[in-house]
C-alpha positions as CSV (number, residue, x, y, z in Angstrom):
1,M,60.7,152.4,-195.7
2,R,64.4,152.1,-194.8
3,T,65.1,150.4,-191.5
4,E,68.2,149.8,-189.4
5,R,69.3,148.3,-186.1
6,I,68.1,150.3,-183.1
7,A,71.6,150.6,-181.6
8,K,72.8,152.1,-184.8
9,F,69.8,154.4,-185.1
10,L,70.4,155.7,-181.6
11,A,74.1,156.3,-182.4
12,R,73.3,158.1,-185.6
13,S,70.8,160.2,-183.7
14,G,73.6,161.4,-181.4
15,V,72.2,159.9,-178.3
16,A,75.3,157.8,-177.5
17,S,77.9,155.7,-179.1
18,R,76.7,152.4,-180.4
19,R,78.3,150.5,-177.5
20,D,76.6,152.8,-175.0
21,A,73.3,152.5,-176.9
22,E,73.6,148.7,-176.6
23,R,74.1,149.1,-172.8
24,L,71.0,151.3,-172.5
25,I,68.9,148.7,-174.4
26,A,70.3,145.8,-172.3
27,A,69.3,147.7,-169.2
28,G,65.7,148.2,-170.4
29,H,65.9,152.0,-170.8
30,V,64.8,152.1,-174.4
31,A,61.3,151.6,-175.8
32,V,59.9,151.5,-179.4
33,N,56.3,152.7,-179.8
34,G,55.8,152.1,-176.1
35,V,57.3,148.6,-176.0
36,V,60.6,148.1,-174.2
37,A,63.3,147.0,-176.7
38,T,65.1,143.9,-175.6
39,H,67.8,143.5,-178.3
40,P,70.2,145.9,-180.1
41,A,69.4,144.3,-183.4
42,T,65.7,145.3,-183.3
43,Q,64.8,147.0,-186.6
44,V,63.4,150.6,-186.5
45,N,62.6,153.4,-189.0
46,D,62.0,157.1,-188.9
47,N,58.3,156.6,-188.3
48,D,58.9,154.7,-185.0
49,V,58.7,156.6,-181.7
50,L,61.7,155.9,-179.6
51,T,62.1,156.9,-176.0
52,I,64.8,156.6,-173.3
53,N,63.4,156.4,-169.8
54,G,60.1,157.8,-171.2
55,K,61.7,160.8,-172.9
56,P,61.2,160.9,-176.7
57,I,64.3,160.9,-178.9
58,A,64.5,163.8,-181.3
59,R,64.2,163.0,-185.0
60,R,67.5,162.1,-186.6
61,E,69.2,165.0,-188.3
62,Q,71.7,164.9,-191.2
63,S,75.2,164.0,-190.1
64,R,77.3,167.1,-189.3
65,L,80.9,167.6,-188.3
66,W,82.7,170.5,-186.6
67,L,86.3,171.4,-186.2
68,Y,87.2,172.6,-182.7
69,H,90.5,174.2,-181.6
70,K,90.9,172.7,-178.2
71,P,93.0,174.7,-175.7
72,A,95.3,173.0,-173.2
73,G,93.7,172.6,-169.7
74,L,90.4,171.0,-170.8
75,V,89.4,167.4,-170.5
76,T,87.4,165.7,-173.3
77,T,84.6,164.3,-171.3
78,A,81.0,165.5,-170.6
79,R,81.7,165.6,-166.8
80,D,84.9,165.2,-164.8
81,P,84.8,163.5,-161.4
82,Q,87.8,165.7,-160.4
83,G,85.9,168.9,-161.3
84,R,88.3,170.0,-164.0
85,P,87.0,172.2,-166.8
86,T,85.6,170.2,-169.8
87,V,85.5,170.8,-173.6
88,F,81.7,170.4,-173.6
89,A,81.2,173.1,-171.0
90,T,83.0,175.6,-173.2
91,L,81.2,175.0,-176.5
92,P,78.8,177.5,-177.9
93,K,75.2,177.1,-176.8
94,S,74.1,177.2,-180.4
95,L,75.6,173.8,-181.1
96,P,73.3,170.7,-181.0
97,R,74.2,167.8,-178.7
98,V,77.6,166.6,-180.0
99,I,80.2,163.9,-179.1
100,S,83.9,164.0,-179.8
101,V,85.8,161.8,-182.3
102,G,88.3,160.2,-180.0
103,R,89.9,162.4,-177.3
104,L,92.8,164.7,-176.6
105,D,94.3,164.6,-173.2
106,I,94.1,167.6,-170.9
107,N,97.5,169.0,-171.9
108,T,97.2,168.4,-175.7
109,E,96.0,171.3,-177.9
110,G,94.7,171.5,-181.4
111,L,92.1,169.9,-183.6
112,L,89.3,167.9,-182.0
113,L,86.4,166.8,-184.2
114,L,82.9,167.0,-183.0
115,T,79.8,165.4,-184.5
116,N,76.1,164.9,-183.9
117,D,76.3,161.4,-185.4
118,G,77.7,158.6,-183.2
119,E,78.1,156.3,-186.2
120,L,80.2,158.9,-188.0
121,A,82.4,159.2,-184.9
122,R,82.8,155.4,-184.8
123,Y,83.7,155.4,-188.5
124,L,86.4,158.1,-188.2
125,E,87.9,156.4,-185.1
126,H,88.0,152.9,-186.5
127,P,91.5,151.6,-187.4
128,A,90.1,150.3,-190.7
129,Q,89.9,153.8,-192.0
130,S,93.6,154.4,-191.2
131,M,93.0,158.1,-190.6
132,A,96.4,159.9,-190.3
133,R,96.7,162.2,-187.3
134,C,99.4,164.8,-187.7
135,Y,100.9,166.6,-184.6
136,R,103.3,169.5,-184.1
137,V,105.4,168.7,-181.1
138,R,108.0,170.8,-179.2
139,V,110.4,168.6,-177.3
140,H,113.4,169.0,-175.0
141,G,116.4,166.7,-175.7
142,D,118.4,165.4,-178.6
143,P,116.3,163.6,-181.3
144,K,118.9,161.0,-182.2
145,Q,118.4,159.5,-185.7
146,S,118.8,156.0,-184.4
147,K,116.0,156.4,-182.0
148,M,113.7,158.0,-184.5
149,I,114.3,155.2,-187.0
150,H,113.3,152.7,-184.3
151,L,110.0,154.6,-183.7
152,E,109.4,154.6,-187.5
153,R,109.6,150.8,-187.5
154,G,107.2,150.4,-184.6
155,A,108.1,150.0,-181.0
156,T,106.9,148.1,-177.9
157,V,106.9,150.2,-174.7
158,D,105.8,148.9,-171.3
159,G,104.3,145.8,-173.0
160,V,102.2,147.8,-175.5
161,H,103.0,147.6,-179.2
162,Y,102.7,150.8,-181.2
163,R,102.5,150.9,-185.0
164,P,105.2,152.7,-187.0
165,L,104.9,156.5,-187.0
166,K,106.5,159.2,-189.1
167,V,108.8,161.7,-187.4
168,K,110.3,164.8,-189.1
169,V,112.6,167.2,-187.2
170,D,111.6,170.7,-188.4
171,N,114.0,172.9,-186.5
172,R,116.3,172.9,-183.5
173,K,117.6,175.6,-181.2
174,G,119.8,174.4,-178.4
175,S,118.0,171.7,-176.5
176,N,114.6,172.7,-177.9
177,C,113.2,171.1,-181.0
178,W,110.0,171.3,-183.1
179,M,108.9,168.1,-184.8
180,T,106.1,166.9,-187.0
181,V,104.8,163.4,-185.9
182,T,102.2,161.5,-188.0
183,L,100.5,158.4,-186.8
184,N,97.5,156.2,-187.8
185,E,96.5,154.9,-184.5
186,G,96.0,157.1,-181.5
187,K,96.4,155.0,-178.3
188,N,96.3,156.7,-175.0
189,R,99.1,159.3,-174.7
190,E,100.9,157.5,-177.5
191,I,103.2,160.3,-178.7
192,R,104.2,161.3,-175.2
193,K,105.1,157.7,-174.3
194,L,107.0,157.0,-177.5
195,L,109.0,160.2,-177.4
196,R,109.8,159.7,-173.8
197,Y,111.0,156.2,-174.7
198,A,113.3,157.9,-177.3
199,G,114.7,160.2,-174.6
200,L,112.7,163.3,-175.3
201,Q,110.4,165.3,-173.1
202,V,107.3,166.7,-174.7
203,A,106.8,170.4,-173.9
204,R,103.9,171.1,-176.2
205,L,101.7,168.9,-178.3
206,I,99.3,170.3,-180.9
207,R,97.1,168.2,-183.3
208,A,97.2,169.8,-186.7
209,S,95.0,167.4,-188.7
210,Y,92.9,164.3,-188.5
211,G,92.5,162.6,-191.9
212,P,91.3,165.2,-194.4
213,F,90.4,167.7,-191.7
214,E,92.9,170.4,-190.8
215,L,93.2,172.9,-187.9
216,G,94.4,175.6,-190.3
217,G,94.1,179.1,-188.9
218,L,91.1,178.3,-186.6
219,A,91.5,180.4,-183.4
220,R,92.0,178.7,-180.1
221,G,88.6,177.8,-178.6
222,A,86.8,178.4,-181.8
223,V,84.4,176.0,-183.6
224,E,83.7,175.8,-187.3
225,E,81.4,173.5,-189.1
226,V,82.7,171.4,-192.0
227,P,80.6,172.2,-195.2
228,Q,78.3,169.4,-196.2
229,E,79.6,169.3,-199.7
230,F,83.2,168.8,-198.5
231,L,82.1,166.3,-195.8
232,R,80.2,164.1,-198.2
233,R,83.0,164.3,-200.8
234,V,85.9,163.3,-198.5
235,L,83.8,160.7,-196.6
236,S,81.9,159.3,-199.6
237,G,82.4,155.7,-198.5
238,Y,80.7,156.4,-195.2
239,F,77.7,158.2,-196.7
240,A,77.3,155.5,-199.5
241,Q,77.2,152.9,-196.7
242,Q,74.6,154.9,-194.7
243,D,72.4,155.8,-197.6
244,A,72.3,152.3,-199.0
245,P,69.0,150.4,-198.6
246,H,68.8,148.1,-195.6
């Protein structure tokens, strides 16, 4: 029977990210068939009974992915110490336990990917996949060509180096301007910091796509599952890797 590392198994089961799963194992919270697991490389299979603090882990389901149109004003965390409303508190109760693929800050709107598979989230977030993130941005200020070229070549701001991004000015009206910005990284508040560096103030930021997944006409606050056929086709590399014998 196919086996895999316990930390990876936990991540694919949607329990936690692989890193958090490794922390749970290191702290002695995870047991396999009644025996406390001591190493994240322990091999397990679907017949093993895994528990966290004595509570059984549900059988692993097939990997699923949802598109969510995040409104502004929500934080992308399960709980917020400041008591702000969270994405996860607003999701339909019919959804299984899901985690987000990366985050959008509280004032950013648009496409947020959700999945029941922590390994899939890790795969989509990893720089090796070079998943392009496309944003529609409304700014105040004058988008000077010289500054935009600088951003397209990569820039260092406050000691942090950012990879090149693509900037296209779509239309201008007075001091207001709509732009399309595409990047392949996604560091914390990257677009806001880079455009501020270029002398522009971001008034609205909407993520329109993440890799092959698009926001399209999805209503604000709505959730829509990605069809399995499409998911397996556009992420064939991931599923080939997961389905391969171990």
